[in-house]
ChimeraX commands (.cxc) that place a marker at each C-alpha (Angstrom):
marker #1 position 107.68,23.87,43.04 radius 0.5
marker #1 position 104.02,23.37,43.51 radius 0.5
marker #1 position 101.52,20.59,44.42 radius 0.5
marker #1 position 98.61,19.03,42.23 radius 0.5
marker #1 position 94.98,19.83,43.64 radius 0.5
marker #1 position 92.70,16.82,42.55 radius 0.5
marker #1 position 89.47,16.66,42.35 radius 0.5
marker #1 position 87.35,13.51,43.00 radius 0.5
marker #1 position 84.09,11.61,42.61 radius 0.5
marker #1 position 83.20,9.11,44.40 radius 0.5
marker #1 position 79.88,7.34,44.33 radius 0.5
marker #1 position 76.75,8.79,44.37 radius 0.5
marker #1 position 75.63,5.17,45.56 radius 0.5
marker #1 position 77.02,1.89,44.55 radius 0.5
marker #1 position 80.74,1.73,45.80 radius 0.5
marker #1 position 81.88,-0.12,42.90 radius 0.5
marker #1 position 81.60,3.42,40.95 radius 0.5
marker #1 position 84.55,4.15,41.76 radius 0.5
marker #1 position 86.85,4.74,39.83 radius 0.5
marker #1 position 90.75,2.17,39.76 radius 0.5
marker #1 position 92.25,6.40,39.13 radius 0.5
marker #1 position 90.61,7.44,41.60 radius 0.5
marker #1 position 91.86,5.01,43.86 radius 0.5
marker #1 position 94.98,6.02,43.22 radius 0.5
marker #1 position 95.17,9.23,43.02 radius 0.5
marker #1 position 93.72,9.08,46.76 radius 0.5
marker #1 position 96.51,6.26,48.36 radius 0.5
marker #1 position 98.37,8.56,46.39 radius 0.5
marker #1 position 97.67,12.48,47.60 radius 0.5
marker #1 position 99.50,14.13,50.71 radius 0.5
marker #1 position 96.11,13.97,51.81 radius 0.5
marker #1 position 92.56,14.26,51.17 radius 0.5
marker #1 position 89.75,17.27,51.82 radius 0.5
marker #1 position 86.63,15.74,53.05 radius 0.5
marker #1 position 82.65,17.48,53.02 radius 0.5
marker #1 position 82.66,15.14,56.23 radius 0.5
marker #1 position 85.13,12.99,57.69 radius 0.5
marker #1 position 83.31,9.89,58.77 radius 0.5
marker #1 position 80.88,9.68,56.02 radius 0.5
marker #1 position 84.54,9.46,53.58 radius 0.5
marker #1 position 85.66,7.07,55.95 radius 0.5
marker #1 position 83.21,4.82,55.25 radius 0.5
marker #1 position 84.44,4.51,51.10 radius 0.5
marker #1 position 89.05,4.62,52.32 radius 0.5
marker #1 position 88.19,2.31,54.87 radius 0.5
marker #1 position 86.49,0.31,52.37 radius 0.5
marker #1 position 89.54,0.82,49.40 radius 0.5
marker #1 position 91.92,0.80,52.82 radius 0.5
marker #1 position 93.32,4.60,51.87 radius 0.5
marker #1 position 94.61,5.73,55.08 radius 0.5
marker #1 position 95.28,9.32,53.89 radius 0.5
marker #1 position 95.50,12.03,56.86 radius 0.5
marker #1 position 91.24,13.05,55.87 radius 0.5
marker #1 position 90.58,17.22,56.67 radius 0.5
marker #1 position 87.28,18.99,56.58 radius 0.5
marker #1 position 86.43,20.79,53.79 radius 0.5
marker #1 position 82.63,21.98,53.84 radius 0.5
marker #1 position 80.22,24.87,53.12 radius 0.5
marker #1 position 80.39,26.33,56.42 radius 0.5
marker #1 position 84.51,26.19,56.32 radius 0.5
marker #1 position 85.24,26.65,53.04 radius 0.5
marker #1 position 85.38,30.56,53.04 radius 0.5
marker #1 position 87.61,30.15,56.41 radius 0.5
marker #1 position 90.61,27.26,55.34 radius 0.5
marker #1 position 90.40,28.12,51.94 radius 0.5
marker #1 position 93.65,29.97,52.03 radius 0.5
marker #1 position 95.31,27.97,53.82 radius 0.5
marker #1 position 94.94,25.07,51.77 radius 0.5
marker #1 position 96.69,26.62,48.99 radius 0.5
marker #1 position 99.42,27.45,49.99 radius 0.5
marker #1 position 99.94,24.02,51.56 radius 0.5
marker #1 position 99.38,23.60,47.54 radius 0.5
marker #1 position 102.07,26.88,46.91 radius 0.5
marker #1 position 104.25,24.21,49.12 radius 0.5
marker #1 position 104.24,21.50,47.79 radius 0.5
marker #1 position 101.65,19.04,48.93 radius 0.5
marker #1 position 99.22,16.91,46.51 radius 0.5
marker #1 position 95.22,17.35,47.64 radius 0.5
marker #1 position 92.12,15.74,47.43 radius 0.5
marker #1 position 88.52,16.91,47.13 radius 0.5
marker #1 position 85.92,14.44,47.22 radius 0.5
marker #1 position 82.52,14.89,48.49 radius 0.5
marker #1 position 80.30,12.48,50.38 radius 0.5
marker #1 position 78.72,11.46,46.63 radius 0.5
marker #1 position 79.18,12.50,43.30 radius 0.5
marker #1 position 81.68,14.88,41.56 radius 0.5
marker #1 position 83.21,18.45,44.13 radius 0.5
marker #1 position 82.15,21.32,42.55 radius 0.5
marker #1 position 78.83,19.75,40.83 radius 0.5
marker #1 position 76.85,21.94,43.74 radius 0.5
marker #1 position 79.05,20.41,46.05 radius 0.5
marker #1 position 81.63,22.22,47.44 radius 0.5
marker #1 position 84.82,23.46,45.56 radius 0.5
marker #1 position 84.09,25.79,43.73 radius 0.5
marker #1 position 85.85,28.74,46.03 radius 0.5
marker #1 position 88.50,26.09,46.04 radius 0.5
marker #1 position 89.02,25.95,41.99 radius 0.5
marker #1 position 88.41,29.25,41.84 radius 0.5
marker #1 position 91.03,30.72,44.55 radius 0.5
marker #1 position 93.38,27.13,42.98 radius 0.5
marker #1 position 93.19,29.39,39.25 radius 0.5
marker #1 position 94.55,32.57,40.93 radius 0.5
marker #1 position 96.72,31.33,42.67 radius 0.5
marker #1 position 98.32,29.48,39.40 radius 0.5
marker #1 position 97.53,25.68,40.90 radius 0.5
marker #1 position 97.82,23.20,39.08 radius 0.5
marker #1 position 93.99,21.50,39.23 radius 0.5
marker #1 position 92.97,18.34,37.68 radius 0.5
marker #1 position 88.95,16.65,38.07 radius 0.5
marker #1 position 89.15,12.99,37.12 radius 0.5
marker #1 position 86.19,12.34,35.39 radius 0.5
marker #1 position 83.49,10.46,37.78 radius 0.5
marker #1 position 80.35,9.52,39.14 radius 0.5
marker #1 position 78.00,12.59,39.12 radius 0.5
marker #1 position 73.45,11.91,39.54 radius 0.5
marker #1 position 72.43,14.82,36.72 radius 0.5
marker #1 position 74.43,12.23,33.67 radius 0.5
marker #1 position 72.58,9.77,34.22 radius 0.5
marker #1 position 69.30,11.18,34.78 radius 0.5
marker #1 position 69.43,12.91,31.14 radius 0.5
marker #1 position 70.71,10.35,29.03 radius 0.5
marker #1 position 67.68,8.12,30.20 radius 0.5
marker #1 position 65.01,10.02,30.08 radius 0.5
marker #1 position 64.14,10.27,26.11 radius 0.5
marker #1 position 64.93,14.21,26.49 radius 0.5
marker #1 position 66.63,15.79,24.19 radius 0.5
marker #1 position 70.22,16.52,25.31 radius 0.5
marker #1 position 71.97,17.89,22.59 radius 0.5
marker #1 position 72.03,21.06,23.96 radius 0.5
marker #1 position 70.47,21.52,28.46 radius 0.5
marker #1 position 71.10,23.13,31.14 radius 0.5
marker #1 position 71.37,21.71,34.09 radius 0.5
marker #1 position 70.25,23.77,36.79 radius 0.5
marker #1 position 70.81,21.43,40.57 radius 0.5
marker #1 position 68.92,22.89,43.31 radius 0.5
marker #1 position 66.07,25.57,43.23 radius 0.5
marker #1 position 65.90,28.59,46.36 radius 0.5
marker #1 position 65.46,26.14,49.06 radius 0.5
marker #1 position 63.36,29.41,50.74 radius 0.5
marker #1 position 62.50,32.74,48.65 radius 0.5
marker #1 position 63.34,33.02,44.86 radius 0.5
marker #1 position 61.64,29.46,43.38 radius 0.5
marker #1 position 58.97,30.24,41.06 radius 0.5
marker #1 position 61.30,33.23,39.77 radius 0.5
marker #1 position 63.78,30.37,39.40 radius 0.5
marker #1 position 61.42,28.40,36.89 radius 0.5
marker #1 position 59.73,30.60,35.01 radius 0.5
marker #1 position 63.86,31.74,34.26 radius 0.5
marker #1 position 63.52,28.76,33.63 radius 0.5
marker #1 position 61.26,28.26,31.22 radius 0.5
marker #1 position 62.42,31.62,28.75 radius 0.5
marker #1 position 65.16,28.96,27.77 radius 0.5
marker #1 position 64.39,26.23,25.16 radius 0.5
marker #1 position 66.83,24.01,26.14 radius 0.5
marker #1 position 66.49,20.63,28.31 radius 0.5
marker #1 position 66.07,21.67,31.85 radius 0.5
marker #1 position 67.83,19.21,34.91 radius 0.5
marker #1 position 67.01,19.76,38.63 radius 0.5
marker #1 position 68.15,18.69,41.45 radius 0.5
marker #1 position 64.99,18.49,44.49 radius 0.5
marker #1 position 65.17,16.82,48.13 radius 0.5
marker #1 position 62.29,14.85,48.62 radius 0.5
marker #1 position 60.16,16.57,51.59 radius 0.5
marker #1 position 59.83,19.61,48.51 radius 0.5
marker #1 position 58.89,17.50,45.03 radius 0.5
marker #1 position 55.74,17.09,45.57 radius 0.5
marker #1 position 55.44,21.05,45.53 radius 0.5
marker #1 position 58.44,21.87,43.23 radius 0.5
marker #1 position 55.43,19.48,40.62 radius 0.5
marker #1 position 52.91,22.06,40.75 radius 0.5
marker #1 position 55.17,25.03,39.71 radius 0.5
marker #1 position 56.54,23.45,37.36 radius 0.5
marker #1 position 52.83,22.39,35.73 radius 0.5
marker #1 position 51.56,25.93,36.40 radius 0.5
marker #1 position 54.86,27.28,34.69 radius 0.5
marker #1 position 55.51,25.68,32.33 radius 0.5
marker #1 position 52.28,23.82,31.12 radius 0.5
marker #1 position 50.70,20.79,31.79 radius 0.5
marker #1 position 51.73,19.14,28.23 radius 0.5
marker #1 position 55.31,19.61,29.77 radius 0.5
marker #1 position 57.57,15.89,29.88 radius 0.5
marker #1 position 59.32,15.12,32.41 radius 0.5
marker #1 position 61.41,12.72,33.58 radius 0.5
marker #1 position 61.75,12.08,37.57 radius 0.5
marker #1 position 64.69,9.45,38.63 radius 0.5
marker #1 position 65.95,9.16,41.95 radius 0.5
marker #1 position 68.34,7.06,43.61 radius 0.5
marker #1 position 70.53,6.14,41.06 radius 0.5
marker #1 position 73.26,3.36,40.57 radius 0.5
marker #1 position 71.84,2.17,44.33 radius 0.5
marker #1 position 69.13,-0.54,45.05 radius 0.5
marker #1 position 66.05,0.88,44.72 radius 0.5
marker #1 position 67.22,3.22,41.28 radius 0.5
marker #1 position 63.90,4.75,39.96 radius 0.5
marker #1 position 63.23,6.46,36.54 radius 0.5
marker #1 position 59.25,7.57,35.21 radius 0.5
marker #1 position 57.86,9.28,33.15 radius 0.5
marker #1 position 55.78,11.20,31.88 radius 0.5
marker #1 position 53.34,14.64,31.36 radius 0.5
marker #1 position 53.71,16.32,34.68 radius 0.5
marker #1 position 50.41,15.28,35.06 radius 0.5
marker #1 position 51.79,11.85,35.59 radius 0.5
marker #1 position 54.58,12.52,37.60 radius 0.5
marker #1 position 52.08,14.69,40.45 radius 0.5
marker #1 position 49.98,11.57,40.21 radius 0.5
marker #1 position 53.13,9.06,40.61 radius 0.5
marker #1 position 55.20,11.30,43.17 radius 0.5
marker #1 position 51.84,11.72,45.65 radius 0.5
marker #1 position 51.06,7.85,45.26 radius 0.5
marker #1 position 54.18,6.83,47.43 radius 0.5
marker #1 position 56.18,8.38,49.47 radius 0.5
marker #1 position 59.31,9.49,47.32 radius 0.5
marker #1 position 62.93,8.66,48.88 radius 0.5
marker #1 position 66.65,9.60,48.20 radius 0.5
marker #1 position 68.23,12.54,45.75 radius 0.5
marker #1 position 65.69,13.26,43.06 radius 0.5
marker #1 position 66.73,14.46,39.67 radius 0.5
marker #1 position 64.33,16.00,37.22 radius 0.5
marker #1 position 65.04,16.58,33.69 radius 0.5
marker #1 position 61.79,18.36,31.24 radius 0.5
marker #1 position 61.49,18.28,27.81 radius 0.5
marker #1 position 60.98,22.24,27.62 radius 0.5
marker #1 position 62.92,22.61,23.48 radius 0.5
marker #1 position 59.61,24.11,21.37 radius 0.5
marker link #1:1,2 radius 0.2
marker link #1:2,3 radius 0.2
marker link #1:3,4 radius 0.2
marker link #1:4,5 radius 0.2
marker link #1:5,6 radius 0.2
marker link #1:6,7 radius 0.2
marker link #1:7,8 radius 0.2
marker link #1:8,9 radius 0.2
marker link #1:9,10 radius 0.2
marker link #1:10,11 radius 0.2
marker link #1:11,12 radius 0.2
marker link #1:12,13 radius 0.2
marker link #1:13,14 radius 0.2
marker link #1:14,15 radius 0.2
marker link #1:15,16 radius 0.2
marker link #1:16,17 radius 0.2
marker link #1:17,18 radius 0.2
marker link #1:18,19 radius 0.2
marker link #1:19,20 radius 0.2
marker link #1:20,21 radius 0.2
marker link #1:21,22 radius 0.2
marker link #1:22,23 radius 0.2
marker link #1:23,24 radius 0.2
marker link #1:24,25 radius 0.2
marker link #1:25,26 radius 0.2
marker link #1:26,27 radius 0.2
marker link #1:27,28 radius 0.2
marker link #1:28,29 radius 0.2
marker link #1:29,30 radius 0.2
marker link #1:30,31 radius 0.2
marker link #1:31,32 radius 0.2
marker link #1:32,33 radius 0.2
marker link #1:33,34 radius 0.2
marker link #1:34,35 radius 0.2
marker link #1:35,36 radius 0.2
marker link #1:36,37 radius 0.2
marker link #1:37,38 radius 0.2
marker link #1:38,39 radius 0.2
marker link #1:39,40 radius 0.2
marker link #1:40,41 radius 0.2
marker link #1:41,42 radius 0.2
marker link #1:42,43 radius 0.2
marker link #1:43,44 radius 0.2
marker link #1:44,45 radius 0.2
marker link #1:45,46 radius 0.2
marker link #1:46,47 radius 0.2
marker link #1:47,48 radius 0.2
marker link #1:48,49 radius 0.2
marker link #1:49,50 radius 0.2
marker link #1:50,51 radius 0.2
marker link #1:51,52 radius 0.2
marker link #1:52,53 radius 0.2
marker link #1:53,54 radius 0.2
marker link #1:54,55 radius 0.2
marker link #1:55,56 radius 0.2
marker link #1:56,57 radius 0.2
marker link #1:57,58 radius 0.2
marker link #1:58,59 radius 0.2
marker link #1:59,60 radius 0.2
marker link #1:60,61 radius 0.2
marker link #1:61,62 radius 0.2
marker link #1:62,63 radius 0.2
marker link #1:63,64 radius 0.2
marker link #1:64,65 radius 0.2
marker link #1:65,66 radius 0.2
marker link #1:66,67 radius 0.2
marker link #1:67,68 radius 0.2
marker link #1:68,69 radius 0.2
marker link #1:69,70 radius 0.2
marker link #1:70,71 radius 0.2
marker link #1:71,72 radius 0.2
marker link #1:72,73 radius 0.2
marker link #1:73,74 radius 0.2
marker link #1:74,75 radius 0.2
marker link #1:75,76 radius 0.2
marker link #1:76,77 radius 0.2
marker link #1:77,78 radius 0.2
marker link #1:78,79 radius 0.2
marker link #1:79,80 radius 0.2
marker link #1:80,81 radius 0.2
marker link #1:81,82 radius 0.2
marker link #1:82,83 radius 0.2
marker link #1:83,84 radius 0.2
marker link #1:84,85 radius 0.2
marker link #1:85,86 radius 0.2
marker link #1:86,87 radius 0.2
marker link #1:87,88 radius 0.2
marker link #1:88,89 radius 0.2
marker link #1:89,90 radius 0.2
marker link #1:90,91 radius 0.2
marker link #1:91,92 radius 0.2
marker link #1:92,93 radius 0.2
marker link #1:93,94 radius 0.2
marker link #1:94,95 radius 0.2
marker link #1:95,96 radius 0.2
marker link #1:96,97 radius 0.2
marker link #1:97,98 radius 0.2
marker link #1:98,99 radius 0.2
marker link #1:99,100 radius 0.2
marker link #1:100,101 radius 0.2
marker link #1:101,102 radius 0.2
marker link #1:102,103 radius 0.2
marker link #1:103,104 radius 0.2
marker link #1:104,105 radius 0.2
marker link #1:105,106 radius 0.2
marker link #1:106,107 radius 0.2
marker link #1:107,108 radius 0.2
marker link #1:108,109 radius 0.2
marker link #1:109,110 radius 0.2
marker link #1:110,111 radius 0.2
marker link #1:111,112 radius 0.2
marker link #1:112,113 radius 0.2
marker link #1:113,114 radius 0.2
marker link #1:114,115 radius 0.2
marker link #1:115,116 radius 0.2
marker link #1:116,117 radius 0.2
marker link #1:117,118 radius 0.2
marker link #1:118,119 radius 0.2
marker link #1:119,120 radius 0.2
marker link #1:120,121 radius 0.2
marker link #1:121,122 radius 0.2
marker link #1:122,123 radius 0.2
marker link #1:123,124 radius 0.2
marker link #1:124,125 radius 0.2
marker link #1:125,126 radius 0.2
marker link #1:126,127 radius 0.2
marker link #1:127,128 radius 0.2
marker link #1:128,129 radius 0.2
marker link #1:129,130 radius 0.2
marker link #1:130,131 radius 0.2
marker link #1:131,132 radius 0.2
marker link #1:132,133 radius 0.2
marker link #1:133,134 radius 0.2
marker link #1:134,135 radius 0.2
marker link #1:135,136 radius 0.2
marker link #1:136,137 radius 0.2
marker link #1:137,138 radius 0.2
marker link #1:138,139 radius 0.2
marker link #1:139,140 radius 0.2
marker link #1:140,141 radius 0.2
marker link #1:141,142 radius 0.2
marker link #1:142,143 radius 0.2
marker link #1:143,144 radius 0.2
marker link #1:144,145 radius 0.2
marker link #1:145,146 radius 0.2
marker link #1:146,147 radius 0.2
marker link #1:147,148 radius 0.2
marker link #1:148,149 radius 0.2
marker link #1:149,150 radius 0.2
marker link #1:150,151 radius 0.2
marker link #1:151,152 radius 0.2
marker link #1:152,153 radius 0.2
marker link #1:153,154 radius 0.2
marker link #1:154,155 radius 0.2
marker link #1:155,156 radius 0.2
marker link #1:156,157 radius 0.2
marker link #1:157,158 radius 0.2
marker link #1:158,159 radius 0.2
marker link #1:159,160 radius 0.2
marker link #1:160,161 radius 0.2
marker link #1:161,162 radius 0.2
marker link #1:162,163 radius 0.2
marker link #1:163,164 radius 0.2
marker link #1:164,165 radius 0.2
marker link #1:165,166 radius 0.2
marker link #1:166,167 radius 0.2
marker link #1:167,168 radius 0.2
marker link #1:168,169 radius 0.2
marker link #1:169,170 radius 0.2
marker link #1:170,171 radius 0.2
marker link #1:171,172 radius 0.2
marker link #1:172,173 radius 0.2
marker link #1:173,174 radius 0.2
marker link #1:174,175 radius 0.2
marker link #1:175,176 radius 0.2
marker link #1:176,177 radius 0.2
marker link #1:177,178 radius 0.2
marker link #1:178,179 radius 0.2
marker link #1:179,180 radius 0.2
marker link #1:180,181 radius 0.2
marker link #1:181,182 radius 0.2
marker link #1:182,183 radius 0.2
marker link #1:183,184 radius 0.2
marker link #1:184,185 radius 0.2
marker link #1:185,186 radius 0.2
marker link #1:186,187 radius 0.2
marker link #1:187,188 radius 0.2
marker link #1:188,189 radius 0.2
marker link #1:189,190 radius 0.2
marker link #1:190,191 radius 0.2
marker link #1:191,192 radius 0.2
marker link #1:192,193 radius 0.2
marker link #1:193,194 radius 0.2
marker link #1:194,195 radius 0.2
marker link #1:195,196 radius 0.2
marker link #1:196,197 radius 0.2
marker link #1:197,198 radius 0.2
marker link #1:198,199 radius 0.2
marker link #1:199,200 radius 0.2
marker link #1:200,201 radius 0.2
marker link #1:201,202 radius 0.2
marker link #1:202,203 radius 0.2
marker link #1:203,204 radius 0.2
marker link #1:204,205 radius 0.2
marker link #1:205,206 radius 0.2
marker link #1:206,207 radius 0.2
marker link #1:207,208 radius 0.2
marker link #1:208,209 radius 0.2
marker link #1:209,210 radius 0.2
marker link #1:210,211 radius 0.2
marker link #1:211,212 radius 0.2
marker link #1:212,213 radius 0.2
marker link #1:213,214 radius 0.2
marker link #1:214,215 radius 0.2
marker link #1:215,216 radius 0.2
marker link #1:216,217 radius 0.2
marker link #1:217,218 radius 0.2
marker link #1:218,219 radius 0.2
marker link #1:219,220 radius 0.2
marker link #1:220,221 radius 0.2
marker link #1:221,222 radius 0.2
marker link #1:222,223 radius 0.2
marker link #1:223,224 radius 0.2
view
């Protein structure tokens, strides 16, 4: 009888965002796949979870996925966690989920922490219909991608890194227009959590006035 593959969300900042169910699952599986075993080791130690860990990340997932699927077929129960948030959402997990579907493996994703949901809720922007686009391309194609998103008359949600945020805001102004309203959230659930809302010019001024740190979530009002 095949085992179960669990996708287990982990806190994106505050350790108290770990659910009771997540802790229970991690204590019961045969082993835990980690994006970074050192980072996850801190979390597991905090919750007195002593299960074996193995690396599963963007650089090795193509090589180890088949082996993991075989171990699931052999009856192992396995959990996947990433450094923060829900596996598969701008983190490793998609390839394993795809392979699990193809192999007929039972898969369960626990509800839990992910950065874009709280950022969208507190933005005050329309959220009945939205498009989550994750990270923009690292180098080429950023403006092309933004132009494609501008054609979607929905609220747009993006992830961005601190060292690219000023450039991205300027590109949003150019492509979406200077009257566009944007919400910027960073350090969600952490001590210095902060959200700034306003038109794109106000957000550009805010971003340039200080050195922003931490993962940033942008919510763009593109609803007509």
